[in-house]
C-alpha positions as CSV (number, residue, x, y, z in Angstrom):
1,X,0.0,0.0,0.0
2,X,1.5,3.4,-0.9
3,X,2.5,5.7,1.9
4,X,0.8,8.9,2.8
5,X,3.1,11.9,3.4
6,X,2.4,15.3,4.9
7,X,4.8,18.1,3.9
8,X,4.5,21.5,5.7
9,X,6.0,24.9,5.0
10,X,5.9,28.0,7.1
11,X,5.5,31.2,5.0
12,X,5.9,34.8,6.1
13,X,2.9,36.6,7.3
14,X,3.8,39.5,5.0
15,X,2.7,37.3,2.0
16,X,-0.7,38.5,0.7
17,X,-3.7,36.2,0.4
18,X,-3.3,36.4,-3.4
19,X,0.4,35.4,-3.2
20,X,-0.5,32.5,-0.9
21,X,-3.3,31.4,-3.2
22,X,-0.9,31.4,-6.2
23,X,1.7,29.4,-4.2
24,X,-0.9,26.9,-3.2
25,X,-2.1,26.4,-6.7
26,X,1.5,25.2,-7.6
27,X,1.1,22.2,-5.4
28,X,-2.3,20.9,-6.5
29,X,-0.9,18.4,-9.0
30,X,1.2,16.8,-6.1
31,X,-1.6,16.7,-3.5
32,X,-4.5,14.7,-2.5
33,X,-5.3,17.4,0.0
34,X,-4.0,20.9,0.3
35,X,-4.7,23.4,3.1
36,X,-3.5,26.9,4.2
37,X,-4.0,28.3,7.6
38,X,-2.8,31.2,9.7
39,X,-3.5,31.6,13.5
40,X,-4.4,35.3,13.2
41,X,-4.3,38.3,10.9
42,X,-0.7,39.1,10.1
43,X,0.6,35.8,11.5
44,X,2.7,33.3,9.6
45,X,1.0,31.0,7.0
46,X,1.1,27.2,7.3
47,X,0.9,25.4,4.0
48,X,0.2,21.7,4.3
49,X,0.5,19.4,1.3
50,X,-0.7,15.8,1.7
51,X,0.5,13.4,-1.0
52,X,-0.5,9.8,-1.6
53,X,3.1,8.8,-2.4
54,X,6.6,9.3,-1.2
55,X,7.6,12.9,-2.0
56,X,11.0,14.4,-1.6
57,X,12.3,17.8,-0.4
58,X,14.0,18.3,-3.7
59,X,10.7,17.7,-5.6
60,X,8.9,20.2,-3.4
61,X,11.7,22.7,-3.5
62,X,11.7,22.6,-7.3
63,X,8.1,23.9,-7.1
64,X,8.7,26.4,-4.3
65,X,11.9,26.6,-2.3
66,X,11.7,26.6,1.5
67,X,12.4,24.7,4.7
68,X,10.0,21.9,4.3
69,X,9.1,19.6,7.2
70,X,7.9,16.0,6.5
71,X,6.1,13.2,8.3
72,X,4.7,9.8,7.2
73,X,1.2,9.4,8.5
74,X,-1.0,6.3,8.7
75,X,-2.9,5.6,5.5
76,X,-6.3,5.8,7.3
77,X,-5.6,9.0,9.1
78,X,-4.6,11.5,6.4
79,X,-8.0,13.0,6.1
80,X,-8.2,13.6,9.9
81,X,-4.8,15.3,9.7
82,X,-6.1,17.6,7.0
83,X,-9.4,18.3,8.7
84,X,-7.6,19.7,11.8
85,X,-6.6,22.7,9.6
86,X,-10.3,23.6,9.2
87,X,-12.0,24.5,12.5
88,X,-15.7,25.3,12.5
89,X,-16.7,28.9,11.9
90,X,-19.6,31.2,11.3
91,X,-20.6,33.3,8.2
92,X,-23.7,35.1,9.3
93,X,-26.4,32.5,10.2
94,X,-24.3,29.7,8.5
95,X,-22.2,27.4,10.8
96,X,-19.7,25.7,8.6
97,X,-18.0,22.6,9.9
98,X,-16.3,19.4,8.9
99,X,-17.2,15.8,9.7
100,X,-14.5,16.0,12.4
101,X,-16.5,18.6,14.4
102,X,-17.5,17.1,17.7
103,X,-19.7,19.9,19.1
104,X,-23.3,20.8,18.3
105,X,-24.9,23.4,16.2
106,X,-26.7,26.3,17.8
107,X,-30.4,26.4,17.2
108,X,-30.3,29.8,15.5
109,X,-27.6,28.6,13.0
110,X,-27.9,26.8,9.6
111,X,-25.3,24.0,9.5
112,X,-23.2,23.5,6.4
113,X,-21.1,20.3,6.6
114,X,-18.2,20.8,4.2
115,X,-15.0,18.7,4.4
116,X,-11.5,19.6,3.2
117,X,-11.4,17.7,0.0
118,X,-10.1,17.7,-3.6
119,X,-12.4,20.5,-4.7
120,X,-12.2,24.2,-3.9
121,X,-14.5,25.8,-1.4
122,X,-14.3,25.0,2.3
123,X,-15.9,28.3,3.2
124,X,-12.9,30.0,4.7
125,X,-11.6,31.7,1.6
126,X,-12.6,35.4,1.1
127,X,-14.2,34.6,-2.2
128,X,-16.5,32.0,-0.7
129,X,-17.3,34.1,2.3
130,X,-18.1,37.0,0.0
131,X,-20.6,34.9,-2.0
132,X,-22.3,33.7,1.2
133,X,-22.6,37.3,2.4
134,X,-23.9,38.3,-1.0
135,X,-26.7,35.7,-0.9
136,X,-27.6,36.6,2.7
137,X,-27.9,40.2,1.6
138,X,-30.1,39.3,-1.3
139,X,-32.3,37.2,1.0
140,X,-32.6,40.1,3.5
141,X,-33.5,42.4,0.7
142,X,-36.5,40.3,-0.2
143,X,-35.0,38.6,-3.3
144,X,-36.4,35.1,-3.8
145,X,-34.9,33.3,-6.9
146,X,-36.8,30.5,-8.4
147,X,-34.0,29.0,-10.6
148,X,-30.3,29.1,-9.5
149,X,-27.1,28.2,-11.3
150,X,-23.9,27.6,-9.4
151,X,-21.3,27.5,-12.2
152,X,-17.8,26.2,-11.2
153,X,-19.4,24.7,-8.0
154,X,-16.2,23.2,-6.5
155,X,-17.1,21.7,-3.2
156,X,-20.8,22.7,-3.7
157,X,-21.0,24.9,-0.7
158,X,-22.6,27.9,-2.5
159,X,-25.2,25.8,-4.2
160,X,-26.1,24.1,-0.9
161,X,-26.3,27.4,0.8
162,X,-28.6,28.8,-1.9
163,X,-30.9,25.8,-1.4
164,X,-30.9,26.2,2.4
165,X,-31.8,29.9,2.0
166,X,-34.6,29.7,-0.5
167,X,-35.5,26.0,-1.0
168,X,-35.4,26.6,-4.7
169,X,-34.0,24.4,-7.5
170,X,-30.2,24.7,-8.0
171,X,-28.1,23.5,-10.9
172,X,-24.5,23.0,-9.8
173,X,-21.9,22.5,-12.6
174,X,-18.2,22.1,-12.9
175,X,-15.8,21.1,-15.6
176,X,-14.0,18.9,-13.1
177,X,-15.6,15.5,-12.6
178,X,-14.0,15.1,-9.2
179,X,-15.5,18.4,-8.1
180,X,-18.9,17.3,-9.2
181,X,-18.5,14.1,-7.2
182,X,-17.5,16.1,-4.1
183,X,-20.3,18.5,-4.5
184,X,-22.9,15.7,-4.8
185,X,-21.4,14.1,-1.7
186,X,-21.7,17.4,0.3
187,X,-25.3,17.9,-1.0
188,X,-26.2,14.5,0.4
189,X,-24.4,15.1,3.7
190,X,-26.4,18.3,4.1
191,X,-29.7,16.6,3.3
192,X,-30.4,18.6,0.1
193,X,-32.6,16.7,-2.4
194,X,-30.8,15.5,-5.4
195,X,-33.7,15.9,-7.8
196,X,-35.5,18.8,-9.6
197,X,-36.6,20.2,-6.3
198,X,-33.1,20.3,-4.8
199,X,-29.6,20.5,-6.2
200,X,-28.6,18.7,-9.4
201,X,-24.8,18.3,-9.9
202,X,-23.5,17.8,-13.4
203,X,-20.2,17.9,-15.3
204,X,-20.4,20.8,-17.7
205,X,-17.9,23.1,-19.5
206,X,-19.3,26.5,-19.1
207,X,-22.8,27.6,-20.4
208,X,-22.8,25.7,-23.7
209,X,-24.1,22.4,-22.3
210,X,-27.5,20.8,-22.5
211,X,-28.2,20.9,-18.8
212,X,-27.6,24.7,-18.6
213,X,-29.4,25.5,-21.8
214,X,-32.4,23.4,-20.9
215,X,-32.9,25.2,-17.5
216,X,-32.1,28.8,-18.6
217,X,-32.9,31.6,-17.9
218,X,-31.7,31.8,-14.3
219,X,-32.7,34.6,-12.0
220,X,-29.6,34.0,-9.8
221,X,-26.2,32.9,-11.2
222,X,-23.3,32.4,-8.8
223,X,-19.9,32.3,-10.4
224,X,-16.9,32.1,-8.0
225,X,-14.2,31.4,-10.6
226,X,-11.4,33.8,-11.8
227,X,-11.6,37.4,-13.0
228,X,-10.2,36.5,-16.4
229,X,-12.8,33.7,-16.9
230,X,-15.6,36.0,-15.7
231,X,-14.6,38.6,-18.3
232,X,-14.5,36.0,-21.1
233,X,-17.9,34.5,-20.3
234,X,-19.8,37.7,-19.9
235,X,-21.9,37.4,-23.0
236,X,-22.8,33.8,-22.4
237,X,-23.7,34.6,-18.8
238,X,-26.0,37.4,-20.0
239,X,-27.7,35.1,-22.4
240,X,-28.5,32.7,-19.5
241,X,-29.7,35.5,-17.0
242,X,-33.3,36.3,-16.7
243,X,-34.4,39.9,-17.0
244,X,-33.9,41.6,-13.7
245,X,-32.0,38.5,-12.5
246,X,-29.0,38.7,-10.2
247,X,-25.5,37.5,-10.7
248,X,-22.8,37.0,-8.0
249,X,-19.3,37.2,-9.3
250,X,-16.2,36.3,-7.3
251,X,-12.7,35.0,-7.5
252,X,-11.7,38.6,-8.1
253,X,-8.9,40.5,-6.5
254,X,-9.8,44.0,-5.3
255,X,-7.6,45.4,-8.0
256,X,-9.5,43.5,-10.7
257,X,-13.0,44.4,-9.7
258,X,-13.2,47.5,-11.9
259,X,-11.9,45.5,-14.9
260,X,-14.8,43.0,-14.4
261,X,-17.3,45.8,-14.0
262,X,-16.0,47.5,-17.2
263,X,-17.1,44.3,-19.1
264,X,-20.4,43.7,-17.4
265,X,-21.9,47.2,-17.0
266,X,-21.9,47.9,-20.8
267,X,-24.0,44.7,-21.2
268,X,-26.7,46.1,-19.0
269,X,-25.7,44.7,-15.6
270,X,-25.9,47.3,-12.8
271,X,-23.8,47.0,-9.6
272,X,-26.0,46.4,-6.6
273,X,-23.5,45.6,-4.0
274,X,-19.9,44.8,-3.4
275,X,-18.2,42.8,-0.6
276,X,-14.5,43.1,0.0
277,X,-12.9,40.5,2.3
278,X,-9.1,40.9,2.6
279,X,-7.8,41.2,-1.0
280,X,-10.8,39.6,-2.6
281,X,-14.0,41.2,-4.0
282,X,-17.4,39.8,-4.6
283,X,-19.7,41.7,-6.9
284,X,-23.5,41.6,-7.0
285,X,-25.1,42.8,-10.2
286,X,-28.6,42.9,-11.7
287,X,-29.5,42.4,-15.3
288,X,-31.3,45.7,-16.2
289,X,-31.0,45.2,-19.9
290,X,-34.2,45.6,-21.8
């Protein structure tokens, strides 16, 4: 049976969230699980890479140099080691926790069980938090979507949260089959129906897929991807958005937000709100095109 190895690297607290994200992305091909954690704002970053095979310091240093620490961990315990990097936390009324959480859930909280896995979106990242806050703000403003698309769903957390808020059908898509599998697993863990009344998870490459085209138009589209991809897909996204429908865009650095707006506003999307968390921005726009 292959060994399971955990490699850890301490990075300076002076590194920005964007720099840490870029460094983390370098290690995804080597990892079965990847986590980044800091104890407090401004503190040092801990990058942990868990690999399903023997991995050397030279191999890691070739990707990013540093004083790497190693340990071999039991094959059956690698997930537990990773989960410890993700303590439970709140985002508004949402209580986000992993399967390792041993406490209860307060009666005034809505639980979202999301485990550290091979798909993006544990809830801790500023982009995910921004999307959750955006949905909560829409809910408080009286918006009640009847047809939701979560494109690039990753772990499925945003689609699950949308269903929990509105009990409305959600189509969750991703071009990564593993992400779709993880999203479906989280959907089931959170007792969200997997049929037309709940959240359907499908592998799809963007908007030009039968499942998306069959269910459009959507009056809420959530796209937590990357700024460059958001700019490229703007016309396709417009074609799938209902008149007066809302879109939530994230995966955007603060410095990129205006570039994204410069693409969407000429198409008839009006900025309704913006949430900045650290170096990341989440934009809420409404389709006001005639």
